[in-house]
mmCIF entry with sequence, helices, sheets and N, C-alpha, C, O atoms, coordinates in Angstrom:
data_MODEL
# 
_entry.id   MODEL 
# 
_entity.id                         1 
_entity.type                       polymer 
_entity.pdbx_number_of_molecules   1 
# 
_entity_poly.entity_id                      1 
_entity_poly.type                           'polypeptide(L)' 
_entity_poly.nstd_linkage                   no 
_entity_poly.nstd_monomer                   no 
_entity_poly.pdbx_seq_one_letter_code       MYAWFFRSLPGPFWLRLLIGLVLIAGVILVLFVYVFPWVSGRVSLWTDSTIGWALL 
_entity_poly.pdbx_seq_one_letter_code_can   MYAWFFRSLPGPFWLRLLIGLVLIAGVILVLFVYVFPWVSGRVSLWTDSTIGWALL 
_entity_poly.pdbx_strand_id                 A 
# 
loop_
_entity_poly_seq.entity_id 
_entity_poly_seq.num 
_entity_poly_seq.mon_id 
_entity_poly_seq.hetero 
1 1  MET n 
1 2  TYR n 
1 3  ALA n 
1 4  TRP n 
1 5  PHE n 
1 6  PHE n 
1 7  ARG n 
1 8  SER n 
1 9  LEU n 
1 10 PRO n 
1 11 GLY n 
1 12 PRO n 
1 13 PHE n 
1 14 TRP n 
1 15 LEU n 
1 16 ARG n 
1 17 LEU n 
1 18 LEU n 
1 19 ILE n 
1 20 GLY n 
1 21 LEU n 
1 22 VAL n 
1 23 LEU n 
1 24 ILE n 
1 25 ALA n 
1 26 GLY n 
1 27 VAL n 
1 28 ILE n 
1 29 LEU n 
1 30 VAL n 
1 31 LEU n 
1 32 PHE n 
1 33 VAL n 
1 34 TYR n 
1 35 VAL n 
1 36 PHE n 
1 37 PRO n 
1 38 TRP n 
1 39 VAL n 
1 40 SER n 
1 41 GLY n 
1 42 ARG n 
1 43 VAL n 
1 44 SER n 
1 45 LEU n 
1 46 TRP n 
1 47 THR n 
1 48 ASP n 
1 49 SER n 
1 50 THR n 
1 51 ILE n 
1 52 GLY n 
1 53 TRP n 
1 54 ALA n 
1 55 LEU n 
1 56 LEU n 
# 
_struct_asym.id          A 
_struct_asym.entity_id   1 
# 
loop_
_struct_conf.conf_type_id 
_struct_conf.id 
_struct_conf.pdbx_PDB_helix_id 
_struct_conf.beg_label_comp_id 
_struct_conf.beg_label_asym_id 
_struct_conf.beg_label_seq_id 
_struct_conf.pdbx_beg_PDB_ins_code 
_struct_conf.end_label_comp_id 
_struct_conf.end_label_asym_id 
_struct_conf.end_label_seq_id 
_struct_conf.pdbx_end_PDB_ins_code 
_struct_conf.beg_auth_comp_id 
_struct_conf.beg_auth_asym_id 
_struct_conf.beg_auth_seq_id 
_struct_conf.end_auth_comp_id 
_struct_conf.end_auth_asym_id 
_struct_conf.end_auth_seq_id 
_struct_conf.pdbx_PDB_helix_class 
_struct_conf.details 
_struct_conf.pdbx_PDB_helix_length 
HELX_P HELX_P1 AA1 TYR A 2  ? SER A 8  ? TYR A 2  SER A 8  1 ? 7  
HELX_P HELX_P2 AA2 PHE A 13 ? VAL A 30 ? PHE A 13 VAL A 30 1 ? 18 
HELX_P HELX_P3 AA3 LEU A 31 ? VAL A 35 ? LEU A 31 VAL A 35 3 ? 5  
HELX_P HELX_P4 AA4 PHE A 36 ? ARG A 42 ? PHE A 36 ARG A 42 1 ? 7  
HELX_P HELX_P5 AA5 TRP A 53 ? LEU A 55 ? TRP A 53 LEU A 55 5 ? 3  
# 
_struct_conf_type.id          HELX_P 
_struct_conf_type.criteria    ? 
_struct_conf_type.reference   ? 
# 
loop_
_atom_site.group_PDB 
_atom_site.id 
_atom_site.type_symbol 
_atom_site.label_atom_id 
_atom_site.label_alt_id 
_atom_site.label_comp_id 
_atom_site.label_asym_id 
_atom_site.label_entity_id 
_atom_site.label_seq_id 
_atom_site.pdbx_PDB_ins_code 
_atom_site.Cartn_x 
_atom_site.Cartn_y 
_atom_site.Cartn_z 
_atom_site.occupancy 
_atom_site.B_iso_or_equiv 
_atom_site.pdbx_formal_charge 
_atom_site.auth_seq_id 
_atom_site.auth_comp_id 
_atom_site.auth_asym_id 
_atom_site.auth_atom_id 
_atom_site.pdbx_PDB_model_num 
ATOM 1   N N  . MET A 1 1  ? -16.988 1.020  -8.556  1.00 0.00 ? 1  MET A N  1 
ATOM 2   C CA . MET A 1 1  ? -16.424 -0.149 -7.931  1.00 0.00 ? 1  MET A CA 1 
ATOM 3   C C  . MET A 1 1  ? -16.354 0.033  -6.417  1.00 0.00 ? 1  MET A C  1 
ATOM 4   O O  . MET A 1 1  ? -16.687 -0.886 -5.668  1.00 0.00 ? 1  MET A O  1 
ATOM 5   N N  . TYR A 1 2  ? -15.928 1.199  -5.965  1.00 0.00 ? 2  TYR A N  1 
ATOM 6   C CA . TYR A 1 2  ? -15.818 1.420  -4.532  1.00 0.00 ? 2  TYR A CA 1 
ATOM 7   C C  . TYR A 1 2  ? -17.190 1.453  -3.876  1.00 0.00 ? 2  TYR A C  1 
ATOM 8   O O  . TYR A 1 2  ? -17.349 0.995  -2.745  1.00 0.00 ? 2  TYR A O  1 
ATOM 9   N N  . ALA A 1 3  ? -18.177 1.990  -4.575  1.00 0.00 ? 3  ALA A N  1 
ATOM 10  C CA . ALA A 1 3  ? -19.537 2.016  -4.028  1.00 0.00 ? 3  ALA A CA 1 
ATOM 11  C C  . ALA A 1 3  ? -20.065 0.591  -3.883  1.00 0.00 ? 3  ALA A C  1 
ATOM 12  O O  . ALA A 1 3  ? -20.699 0.267  -2.880  1.00 0.00 ? 3  ALA A O  1 
ATOM 13  N N  . TRP A 1 4  ? -19.811 -0.256 -4.869  1.00 0.00 ? 4  TRP A N  1 
ATOM 14  C CA . TRP A 1 4  ? -20.252 -1.643 -4.776  1.00 0.00 ? 4  TRP A CA 1 
ATOM 15  C C  . TRP A 1 4  ? -19.572 -2.327 -3.595  1.00 0.00 ? 4  TRP A C  1 
ATOM 16  O O  . TRP A 1 4  ? -20.221 -3.059 -2.848  1.00 0.00 ? 4  TRP A O  1 
ATOM 17  N N  . PHE A 1 5  ? -18.294 -2.101 -3.420  1.00 0.00 ? 5  PHE A N  1 
ATOM 18  C CA . PHE A 1 5  ? -17.567 -2.704 -2.309  1.00 0.00 ? 5  PHE A CA 1 
ATOM 19  C C  . PHE A 1 5  ? -18.122 -2.238 -0.978  1.00 0.00 ? 5  PHE A C  1 
ATOM 20  O O  . PHE A 1 5  ? -18.301 -3.039 -0.060  1.00 0.00 ? 5  PHE A O  1 
ATOM 21  N N  . PHE A 1 6  ? -18.394 -0.943 -0.869  1.00 0.00 ? 6  PHE A N  1 
ATOM 22  C CA . PHE A 1 6  ? -18.911 -0.390 0.374   1.00 0.00 ? 6  PHE A CA 1 
ATOM 23  C C  . PHE A 1 6  ? -20.312 -0.919 0.659   1.00 0.00 ? 6  PHE A C  1 
ATOM 24  O O  . PHE A 1 6  ? -20.634 -1.222 1.808   1.00 0.00 ? 6  PHE A O  1 
ATOM 25  N N  . ARG A 1 7  ? -21.143 -1.032 -0.363  1.00 0.00 ? 7  ARG A N  1 
ATOM 26  C CA . ARG A 1 7  ? -22.498 -1.554 -0.168  1.00 0.00 ? 7  ARG A CA 1 
ATOM 27  C C  . ARG A 1 7  ? -22.508 -3.029 0.175   1.00 0.00 ? 7  ARG A C  1 
ATOM 28  O O  . ARG A 1 7  ? -23.440 -3.496 0.829   1.00 0.00 ? 7  ARG A O  1 
ATOM 29  N N  . SER A 1 8  ? -21.492 -3.783 -0.250  1.00 0.00 ? 8  SER A N  1 
ATOM 30  C CA . SER A 1 8  ? -21.469 -5.221 0.010   1.00 0.00 ? 8  SER A CA 1 
ATOM 31  C C  . SER A 1 8  ? -20.988 -5.564 1.419   1.00 0.00 ? 8  SER A C  1 
ATOM 32  O O  . SER A 1 8  ? -21.106 -6.713 1.846   1.00 0.00 ? 8  SER A O  1 
ATOM 33  N N  . LEU A 1 9  ? -20.451 -4.590 2.143   1.00 0.00 ? 9  LEU A N  1 
ATOM 34  C CA . LEU A 1 9  ? -20.037 -4.838 3.515   1.00 0.00 ? 9  LEU A CA 1 
ATOM 35  C C  . LEU A 1 9  ? -21.259 -4.950 4.426   1.00 0.00 ? 9  LEU A C  1 
ATOM 36  O O  . LEU A 1 9  ? -22.256 -4.262 4.204   1.00 0.00 ? 9  LEU A O  1 
ATOM 37  N N  . PRO A 1 10 ? -21.195 -5.807 5.446   1.00 0.00 ? 10 PRO A N  1 
ATOM 38  C CA . PRO A 1 10 ? -22.361 -5.990 6.315   1.00 0.00 ? 10 PRO A CA 1 
ATOM 39  C C  . PRO A 1 10 ? -22.476 -4.889 7.371   1.00 0.00 ? 10 PRO A C  1 
ATOM 40  O O  . PRO A 1 10 ? -21.492 -4.230 7.707   1.00 0.00 ? 10 PRO A O  1 
ATOM 41  N N  . GLY A 1 11 ? -23.692 -4.702 7.888   1.00 0.00 ? 11 GLY A N  1 
ATOM 42  C CA . GLY A 1 11 ? -23.913 -3.831 9.029   1.00 0.00 ? 11 GLY A CA 1 
ATOM 43  C C  . GLY A 1 11 ? -24.353 -2.435 8.673   1.00 0.00 ? 11 GLY A C  1 
ATOM 44  O O  . GLY A 1 11 ? -24.513 -2.096 7.500   1.00 0.00 ? 11 GLY A O  1 
ATOM 45  N N  . PRO A 1 12 ? -24.547 -1.629 9.695   1.00 0.00 ? 12 PRO A N  1 
ATOM 46  C CA . PRO A 1 12 ? -24.926 -0.226 9.476   1.00 0.00 ? 12 PRO A CA 1 
ATOM 47  C C  . PRO A 1 12 ? -23.749 0.587  8.944   1.00 0.00 ? 12 PRO A C  1 
ATOM 48  O O  . PRO A 1 12 ? -22.635 0.084  8.795   1.00 0.00 ? 12 PRO A O  1 
ATOM 49  N N  . PHE A 1 13 ? -24.031 1.853  8.665   1.00 0.00 ? 13 PHE A N  1 
ATOM 50  C CA . PHE A 1 13 ? -23.026 2.718  8.039   1.00 0.00 ? 13 PHE A CA 1 
ATOM 51  C C  . PHE A 1 13 ? -21.742 2.797  8.847   1.00 0.00 ? 13 PHE A C  1 
ATOM 52  O O  . PHE A 1 13 ? -20.652 2.676  8.288   1.00 0.00 ? 13 PHE A O  1 
ATOM 53  N N  . TRP A 1 14 ? -21.853 2.999  10.159  1.00 0.00 ? 14 TRP A N  1 
ATOM 54  C CA . TRP A 1 14 ? -20.646 3.175  10.972  1.00 0.00 ? 14 TRP A CA 1 
ATOM 55  C C  . TRP A 1 14 ? -19.806 1.904  10.987  1.00 0.00 ? 14 TRP A C  1 
ATOM 56  O O  . TRP A 1 14 ? -18.578 1.977  11.034  1.00 0.00 ? 14 TRP A O  1 
ATOM 57  N N  . LEU A 1 15 ? -20.457 0.726  10.947  1.00 0.00 ? 15 LEU A N  1 
ATOM 58  C CA . LEU A 1 15 ? -19.706 -0.534 10.926  1.00 0.00 ? 15 LEU A CA 1 
ATOM 59  C C  . LEU A 1 15 ? -19.042 -0.755 9.578   1.00 0.00 ? 15 LEU A C  1 
ATOM 60  O O  . LEU A 1 15 ? -17.906 -1.224 9.507   1.00 0.00 ? 15 LEU A O  1 
ATOM 61  N N  . ARG A 1 16 ? -19.754 -0.414 8.505   1.00 0.00 ? 16 ARG A N  1 
ATOM 62  C CA . ARG A 1 16 ? -19.149 -0.543 7.169   1.00 0.00 ? 16 ARG A CA 1 
ATOM 63  C C  . ARG A 1 16 ? -17.956 0.392  7.034   1.00 0.00 ? 16 ARG A C  1 
ATOM 64  O O  . ARG A 1 16 ? -16.940 0.037  6.437   1.00 0.00 ? 16 ARG A O  1 
ATOM 65  N N  . LEU A 1 17 ? -18.089 1.582  7.590   1.00 0.00 ? 17 LEU A N  1 
ATOM 66  C CA . LEU A 1 17 ? -16.974 2.529  7.553   1.00 0.00 ? 17 LEU A CA 1 
ATOM 67  C C  . LEU A 1 17 ? -15.778 1.998  8.332   1.00 0.00 ? 17 LEU A C  1 
ATOM 68  O O  . LEU A 1 17 ? -14.642 2.098  7.869   1.00 0.00 ? 17 LEU A O  1 
ATOM 69  N N  . LEU A 1 18 ? -16.023 1.444  9.495   1.00 0.00 ? 18 LEU A N  1 
ATOM 70  C CA . LEU A 1 18 ? -14.944 0.881  10.310  1.00 0.00 ? 18 LEU A CA 1 
ATOM 71  C C  . LEU A 1 18 ? -14.284 -0.307 9.616   1.00 0.00 ? 18 LEU A C  1 
ATOM 72  O O  . LEU A 1 18 ? -13.058 -0.405 9.593   1.00 0.00 ? 18 LEU A O  1 
ATOM 73  N N  . ILE A 1 19 ? -15.079 -1.200 9.055   1.00 0.00 ? 19 ILE A N  1 
ATOM 74  C CA . ILE A 1 19 ? -14.531 -2.359 8.340   1.00 0.00 ? 19 ILE A CA 1 
ATOM 75  C C  . ILE A 1 19 ? -13.717 -1.898 7.134   1.00 0.00 ? 19 ILE A C  1 
ATOM 76  O O  . ILE A 1 19 ? -12.642 -2.435 6.864   1.00 0.00 ? 19 ILE A O  1 
ATOM 77  N N  . GLY A 1 20 ? -14.226 -0.910 6.414   1.00 0.00 ? 20 GLY A N  1 
ATOM 78  C CA . GLY A 1 20 ? -13.492 -0.391 5.258   1.00 0.00 ? 20 GLY A CA 1 
ATOM 79  C C  . GLY A 1 20 ? -12.159 0.220  5.645   1.00 0.00 ? 20 GLY A C  1 
ATOM 80  O O  . GLY A 1 20 ? -11.154 0.008  4.968   1.00 0.00 ? 20 GLY A O  1 
ATOM 81  N N  . LEU A 1 21 ? -12.148 0.975  6.730   1.00 0.00 ? 21 LEU A N  1 
ATOM 82  C CA . LEU A 1 21 ? -10.886 1.578  7.190   1.00 0.00 ? 21 LEU A CA 1 
ATOM 83  C C  . LEU A 1 21 ? -9.889  0.520  7.645   1.00 0.00 ? 21 LEU A C  1 
ATOM 84  O O  . LEU A 1 21 ? -8.691  0.639  7.387   1.00 0.00 ? 21 LEU A O  1 
ATOM 85  N N  . VAL A 1 22 ? -10.380 -0.515 8.321   1.00 0.00 ? 22 VAL A N  1 
ATOM 86  C CA . VAL A 1 22 ? -9.499  -1.603 8.754   1.00 0.00 ? 22 VAL A CA 1 
ATOM 87  C C  . VAL A 1 22 ? -8.932  -2.344 7.550   1.00 0.00 ? 22 VAL A C  1 
ATOM 88  O O  . VAL A 1 22 ? -7.753  -2.700 7.536   1.00 0.00 ? 22 VAL A O  1 
ATOM 89  N N  . LEU A 1 23 ? -9.763  -2.577 6.546   1.00 0.00 ? 23 LEU A N  1 
ATOM 90  C CA . LEU A 1 23 ? -9.272  -3.255 5.338   1.00 0.00 ? 23 LEU A CA 1 
ATOM 91  C C  . LEU A 1 23 ? -8.240  -2.410 4.597   1.00 0.00 ? 23 LEU A C  1 
ATOM 92  O O  . LEU A 1 23 ? -7.237  -2.936 4.116   1.00 0.00 ? 23 LEU A O  1 
ATOM 93  N N  . ILE A 1 24 ? -8.479  -1.119 4.504   1.00 0.00 ? 24 ILE A N  1 
ATOM 94  C CA . ILE A 1 24 ? -7.517  -0.231 3.845   1.00 0.00 ? 24 ILE A CA 1 
ATOM 95  C C  . ILE A 1 24 ? -6.197  -0.199 4.615   1.00 0.00 ? 24 ILE A C  1 
ATOM 96  O O  . ILE A 1 24 ? -5.123  -0.237 4.016   1.00 0.00 ? 24 ILE A O  1 
ATOM 97  N N  . ALA A 1 25 ? -6.283  -0.128 5.945   1.00 0.00 ? 25 ALA A N  1 
ATOM 98  C CA . ALA A 1 25 ? -5.064  -0.143 6.764   1.00 0.00 ? 25 ALA A CA 1 
ATOM 99  C C  . ALA A 1 25 ? -4.323  -1.463 6.607   1.00 0.00 ? 25 ALA A C  1 
ATOM 100 O O  . ALA A 1 25 ? -3.093  -1.488 6.582   1.00 0.00 ? 25 ALA A O  1 
ATOM 101 N N  . GLY A 1 26 ? -5.067  -2.560 6.502   1.00 0.00 ? 26 GLY A N  1 
ATOM 102 C CA . GLY A 1 26 ? -4.429  -3.863 6.304   1.00 0.00 ? 26 GLY A CA 1 
ATOM 103 C C  . GLY A 1 26 ? -3.702  -3.958 4.980   1.00 0.00 ? 26 GLY A C  1 
ATOM 104 O O  . GLY A 1 26 ? -2.601  -4.504 4.905   1.00 0.00 ? 26 GLY A O  1 
ATOM 105 N N  . VAL A 1 27 ? -4.316  -3.427 3.935   1.00 0.00 ? 27 VAL A N  1 
ATOM 106 C CA . VAL A 1 27 ? -3.664  -3.437 2.617   1.00 0.00 ? 27 VAL A CA 1 
ATOM 107 C C  . VAL A 1 27 ? -2.400  -2.586 2.645   1.00 0.00 ? 27 VAL A C  1 
ATOM 108 O O  . VAL A 1 27 ? -1.369  -2.990 2.107   1.00 0.00 ? 27 VAL A O  1 
ATOM 109 N N  . ILE A 1 28 ? -2.470  -1.421 3.262   1.00 0.00 ? 28 ILE A N  1 
ATOM 110 C CA . ILE A 1 28 ? -1.292  -0.552 3.356   1.00 0.00 ? 28 ILE A CA 1 
ATOM 111 C C  . ILE A 1 28 ? -0.189  -1.222 4.166   1.00 0.00 ? 28 ILE A C  1 
ATOM 112 O O  . ILE A 1 28 ? 0.987   -1.135 3.811   1.00 0.00 ? 28 ILE A O  1 
ATOM 113 N N  . LEU A 1 29 ? -0.563  -1.886 5.245   1.00 0.00 ? 29 LEU A N  1 
ATOM 114 C CA . LEU A 1 29 ? 0.431   -2.587 6.064   1.00 0.00 ? 29 LEU A CA 1 
ATOM 115 C C  . LEU A 1 29 ? 1.111   -3.704 5.279   1.00 0.00 ? 29 LEU A C  1 
ATOM 116 O O  . LEU A 1 29 ? 2.332   -3.847 5.340   1.00 0.00 ? 29 LEU A O  1 
ATOM 117 N N  . VAL A 1 30 ? 0.339   -4.488 4.551   1.00 0.00 ? 30 VAL A N  1 
ATOM 118 C CA . VAL A 1 30 ? 0.926   -5.569 3.742   1.00 0.00 ? 30 VAL A CA 1 
ATOM 119 C C  . VAL A 1 30 ? 1.850   -4.993 2.678   1.00 0.00 ? 30 VAL A C  1 
ATOM 120 O O  . VAL A 1 30 ? 2.912   -5.556 2.414   1.00 0.00 ? 30 VAL A O  1 
ATOM 121 N N  . LEU A 1 31 ? 1.464   -3.887 2.069   1.00 0.00 ? 31 LEU A N  1 
ATOM 122 C CA . LEU A 1 31 ? 2.327   -3.269 1.063   1.00 0.00 ? 31 LEU A CA 1 
ATOM 123 C C  . LEU A 1 31 ? 3.658   -2.824 1.664   1.00 0.00 ? 31 LEU A C  1 
ATOM 124 O O  . LEU A 1 31 ? 4.716   -3.098 1.097   1.00 0.00 ? 31 LEU A O  1 
ATOM 125 N N  . PHE A 1 32 ? 3.612   -2.141 2.803   1.00 0.00 ? 32 PHE A N  1 
ATOM 126 C CA . PHE A 1 32 ? 4.854   -1.621 3.388   1.00 0.00 ? 32 PHE A CA 1 
ATOM 127 C C  . PHE A 1 32 ? 5.722   -2.710 4.005   1.00 0.00 ? 32 PHE A C  1 
ATOM 128 O O  . PHE A 1 32 ? 6.946   -2.582 4.007   1.00 0.00 ? 32 PHE A O  1 
ATOM 129 N N  . VAL A 1 33 ? 5.122   -3.780 4.531   1.00 0.00 ? 33 VAL A N  1 
ATOM 130 C CA . VAL A 1 33 ? 5.905   -4.800 5.222   1.00 0.00 ? 33 VAL A CA 1 
ATOM 131 C C  . VAL A 1 33 ? 6.431   -5.859 4.262   1.00 0.00 ? 33 VAL A C  1 
ATOM 132 O O  . VAL A 1 33 ? 7.553   -6.336 4.430   1.00 0.00 ? 33 VAL A O  1 
ATOM 133 N N  . TYR A 1 34 ? 5.642   -6.237 3.257   1.00 0.00 ? 34 TYR A N  1 
ATOM 134 C CA . TYR A 1 34 ? 6.036   -7.359 2.399   1.00 0.00 ? 34 TYR A CA 1 
ATOM 135 C C  . TYR A 1 34 ? 6.322   -6.962 0.952   1.00 0.00 ? 34 TYR A C  1 
ATOM 136 O O  . TYR A 1 34 ? 7.352   -7.353 0.403   1.00 0.00 ? 34 TYR A O  1 
ATOM 137 N N  . VAL A 1 35 ? 5.440   -6.203 0.334   1.00 0.00 ? 35 VAL A N  1 
ATOM 138 C CA . VAL A 1 35 ? 5.551   -5.965 -1.108  1.00 0.00 ? 35 VAL A CA 1 
ATOM 139 C C  . VAL A 1 35 ? 6.667   -4.989 -1.445  1.00 0.00 ? 35 VAL A C  1 
ATOM 140 O O  . VAL A 1 35 ? 7.508   -5.294 -2.291  1.00 0.00 ? 35 VAL A O  1 
ATOM 141 N N  . PHE A 1 36 ? 6.697   -3.821 -0.805  1.00 0.00 ? 36 PHE A N  1 
ATOM 142 C CA . PHE A 1 36 ? 7.715   -2.831 -1.140  1.00 0.00 ? 36 PHE A CA 1 
ATOM 143 C C  . PHE A 1 36 ? 9.138   -3.314 -0.858  1.00 0.00 ? 36 PHE A C  1 
ATOM 144 O O  . PHE A 1 36 ? 10.012  -3.082 -1.692  1.00 0.00 ? 36 PHE A O  1 
ATOM 145 N N  . PRO A 1 37 ? 9.425   -3.983 0.289   1.00 0.00 ? 37 PRO A N  1 
ATOM 146 C CA . PRO A 1 37 ? 10.784  -4.514 0.460   1.00 0.00 ? 37 PRO A CA 1 
ATOM 147 C C  . PRO A 1 37 ? 11.143  -5.576 -0.574  1.00 0.00 ? 37 PRO A C  1 
ATOM 148 O O  . PRO A 1 37 ? 12.291  -5.649 -1.013  1.00 0.00 ? 37 PRO A O  1 
ATOM 149 N N  . TRP A 1 38 ? 10.177  -6.393 -0.964  1.00 0.00 ? 38 TRP A N  1 
ATOM 150 C CA . TRP A 1 38 ? 10.443  -7.419 -1.975  1.00 0.00 ? 38 TRP A CA 1 
ATOM 151 C C  . TRP A 1 38 ? 10.780  -6.776 -3.309  1.00 0.00 ? 38 TRP A C  1 
ATOM 152 O O  . TRP A 1 38 ? 11.708  -7.213 -3.990  1.00 0.00 ? 38 TRP A O  1 
ATOM 153 N N  . VAL A 1 39 ? 10.038  -5.743 -3.690  1.00 0.00 ? 39 VAL A N  1 
ATOM 154 C CA . VAL A 1 39 ? 10.279  -5.062 -4.959  1.00 0.00 ? 39 VAL A CA 1 
ATOM 155 C C  . VAL A 1 39 ? 11.612  -4.322 -4.926  1.00 0.00 ? 39 VAL A C  1 
ATOM 156 O O  . VAL A 1 39 ? 12.348  -4.346 -5.912  1.00 0.00 ? 39 VAL A O  1 
ATOM 157 N N  . SER A 1 40 ? 11.935  -3.670 -3.820  1.00 0.00 ? 40 SER A N  1 
ATOM 158 C CA . SER A 1 40 ? 13.184  -2.910 -3.771  1.00 0.00 ? 40 SER A CA 1 
ATOM 159 C C  . SER A 1 40 ? 14.404  -3.822 -3.814  1.00 0.00 ? 40 SER A C  1 
ATOM 160 O O  . SER A 1 40 ? 15.470  -3.398 -4.262  1.00 0.00 ? 40 SER A O  1 
ATOM 161 N N  . GLY A 1 41 ? 14.272  -5.041 -3.367  1.00 0.00 ? 41 GLY A N  1 
ATOM 162 C CA . GLY A 1 41 ? 15.390  -5.974 -3.453  1.00 0.00 ? 41 GLY A CA 1 
ATOM 163 C C  . GLY A 1 41 ? 15.631  -6.481 -4.858  1.00 0.00 ? 41 GLY A C  1 
ATOM 164 O O  . GLY A 1 41 ? 16.727  -6.947 -5.168  1.00 0.00 ? 41 GLY A O  1 
ATOM 165 N N  . ARG A 1 42 ? 14.629  -6.399 -5.707  1.00 0.00 ? 42 ARG A N  1 
ATOM 166 C CA . ARG A 1 42 ? 14.742  -6.899 -7.070  1.00 0.00 ? 42 ARG A CA 1 
ATOM 167 C C  . ARG A 1 42 ? 14.927  -5.802 -8.106  1.00 0.00 ? 42 ARG A C  1 
ATOM 168 O O  . ARG A 1 42 ? 15.312  -6.087 -9.240  1.00 0.00 ? 42 ARG A O  1 
ATOM 169 N N  . VAL A 1 43 ? 14.663  -4.572 -7.743  1.00 0.00 ? 43 VAL A N  1 
ATOM 170 C CA . VAL A 1 43 ? 14.810  -3.458 -8.675  1.00 0.00 ? 43 VAL A CA 1 
ATOM 171 C C  . VAL A 1 43 ? 15.933  -2.574 -8.159  1.00 0.00 ? 43 VAL A C  1 
ATOM 172 O O  . VAL A 1 43 ? 15.775  -1.860 -7.169  1.00 0.00 ? 43 VAL A O  1 
ATOM 173 N N  . SER A 1 44 ? 17.050  -2.629 -8.831  1.00 0.00 ? 44 SER A N  1 
ATOM 174 C CA . SER A 1 44 ? 18.182  -1.821 -8.410  1.00 0.00 ? 44 SER A CA 1 
ATOM 175 C C  . SER A 1 44 ? 18.334  -0.590 -9.289  1.00 0.00 ? 44 SER A C  1 
ATOM 176 O O  . SER A 1 44 ? 19.337  0.117  -9.190  1.00 0.00 ? 44 SER A O  1 
ATOM 177 N N  . LEU A 1 45 ? 17.372  -0.328 -10.132 1.00 0.00 ? 45 LEU A N  1 
ATOM 178 C CA . LEU A 1 45 ? 17.443  0.797  -11.055 1.00 0.00 ? 45 LEU A CA 1 
ATOM 179 C C  . LEU A 1 45 ? 17.509  2.124  -10.314 1.00 0.00 ? 45 LEU A C  1 
ATOM 180 O O  . LEU A 1 45 ? 18.259  3.015  -10.714 1.00 0.00 ? 45 LEU A O  1 
ATOM 181 N N  . TRP A 1 46 ? 16.734  2.271  -9.238  1.00 0.00 ? 46 TRP A N  1 
ATOM 182 C CA . TRP A 1 46 ? 16.676  3.542  -8.539  1.00 0.00 ? 46 TRP A CA 1 
ATOM 183 C C  . TRP A 1 46 ? 17.775  3.695  -7.493  1.00 0.00 ? 46 TRP A C  1 
ATOM 184 O O  . TRP A 1 46 ? 18.085  4.817  -7.093  1.00 0.00 ? 46 TRP A O  1 
ATOM 185 N N  . THR A 1 47 ? 18.366  2.603  -7.046  1.00 0.00 ? 47 THR A N  1 
ATOM 186 C CA . THR A 1 47 ? 19.370  2.707  -5.992  1.00 0.00 ? 47 THR A CA 1 
ATOM 187 C C  . THR A 1 47 ? 20.788  2.713  -6.539  1.00 0.00 ? 47 THR A C  1 
ATOM 188 O O  . THR A 1 47 ? 21.684  3.235  -5.875  1.00 0.00 ? 47 THR A O  1 
ATOM 189 N N  . ASP A 1 48 ? 21.024  2.168  -7.690  1.00 0.00 ? 48 ASP A N  1 
ATOM 190 C CA . ASP A 1 48 ? 22.361  2.159  -8.283  1.00 0.00 ? 48 ASP A CA 1 
ATOM 191 C C  . ASP A 1 48 ? 22.522  3.384  -9.166  1.00 0.00 ? 48 ASP A C  1 
ATOM 192 O O  . ASP A 1 48 ? 21.734  3.615  -10.083 1.00 0.00 ? 48 ASP A O  1 
ATOM 193 N N  . SER A 1 49 ? 23.551  4.162  -8.878  1.00 0.00 ? 49 SER A N  1 
ATOM 194 C CA . SER A 1 49 ? 23.803  5.326  -9.710  1.00 0.00 ? 49 SER A CA 1 
ATOM 195 C C  . SER A 1 49 ? 25.260  5.322  -10.157 1.00 0.00 ? 49 SER A C  1 
ATOM 196 O O  . SER A 1 49 ? 26.135  4.756  -9.502  1.00 0.00 ? 49 SER A O  1 
ATOM 197 N N  . THR A 1 50 ? 25.486  5.965  -11.279 1.00 0.00 ? 50 THR A N  1 
ATOM 198 C CA . THR A 1 50 ? 26.844  6.049  -11.796 1.00 0.00 ? 50 THR A CA 1 
ATOM 199 C C  . THR A 1 50 ? 27.474  7.405  -11.501 1.00 0.00 ? 50 THR A C  1 
ATOM 200 O O  . THR A 1 50 ? 28.665  7.604  -11.737 1.00 0.00 ? 50 THR A O  1 
ATOM 201 N N  . ILE A 1 51 ? 26.682  8.326  -10.990 1.00 0.00 ? 51 ILE A N  1 
ATOM 202 C CA . ILE A 1 51 ? 27.181  9.661  -10.656 1.00 0.00 ? 51 ILE A CA 1 
ATOM 203 C C  . ILE A 1 51 ? 27.264  9.783  -9.143  1.00 0.00 ? 51 ILE A C  1 
ATOM 204 O O  . ILE A 1 51 ? 26.281  9.541  -8.443  1.00 0.00 ? 51 ILE A O  1 
ATOM 205 N N  . GLY A 1 52 ? 28.427  10.155 -8.639  1.00 0.00 ? 52 GLY A N  1 
ATOM 206 C CA . GLY A 1 52 ? 28.598  10.293 -7.203  1.00 0.00 ? 52 GLY A CA 1 
ATOM 207 C C  . GLY A 1 52 ? 28.022  11.591 -6.698  1.00 0.00 ? 52 GLY A C  1 
ATOM 208 O O  . GLY A 1 52 ? 27.791  12.517 -7.476  1.00 0.00 ? 52 GLY A O  1 
ATOM 209 N N  . TRP A 1 53 ? 27.787  11.672 -5.407  1.00 0.00 ? 53 TRP A N  1 
ATOM 210 C CA . TRP A 1 53 ? 27.241  12.881 -4.797  1.00 0.00 ? 53 TRP A CA 1 
ATOM 211 C C  . TRP A 1 53 ? 28.233  14.041 -4.856  1.00 0.00 ? 53 TRP A C  1 
ATOM 212 O O  . TRP A 1 53 ? 27.826  15.202 -4.802  1.00 0.00 ? 53 TRP A O  1 
ATOM 213 N N  . ALA A 1 54 ? 29.511  13.746 -4.965  1.00 0.00 ? 54 ALA A N  1 
ATOM 214 C CA . ALA A 1 54 ? 30.517  14.804 -4.997  1.00 0.00 ? 54 ALA A CA 1 
ATOM 215 C C  . ALA A 1 54 ? 30.401  15.626 -6.290  1.00 0.00 ? 54 ALA A C  1 
ATOM 216 O O  . ALA A 1 54 ? 30.768  16.801 -6.313  1.00 0.00 ? 54 ALA A O  1 
ATOM 217 N N  . LEU A 1 55 ? 29.901  15.018 -7.342  1.00 0.00 ? 55 LEU A N  1 
ATOM 218 C CA . LEU A 1 55 ? 29.791  15.722 -8.616  1.00 0.00 ? 55 LEU A CA 1 
ATOM 219 C C  . LEU A 1 55 ? 28.575  16.615 -8.676  1.00 0.00 ? 55 LEU A C  1 
ATOM 220 O O  . LEU A 1 55 ? 28.505  17.494 -9.534  1.00 0.00 ? 55 LEU A O  1 
ATOM 221 N N  . LEU A 1 56 ? 27.624  16.420 -7.802  1.00 0.00 ? 56 LEU A N  1 
ATOM 222 C CA . LEU A 1 56 ? 26.417  17.255 -7.839  1.00 0.00 ? 56 LEU A CA 1 
ATOM 223 C C  . LEU A 1 56 ? 26.666  18.484 -7.081  1.00 0.00 ? 56 LEU A C  1 
ATOM 224 O O  . LEU A 1 56 ? 25.784  19.336 -6.979  1.00 0.00 ? 56 LEU A O  1 
# 
């Protein structure tokens, strides 16, 4: 799948590599800015605990 994606990008190798890196950085940015905060606001399983730090 990744080979098909890389081959479908336009231009020479260095341009395809640059476009691929920009796309990967864009996906990571969208995940950290929008998706992860949205998920953490709706999933309280990991942030709510019944055991206090004093007991550990």
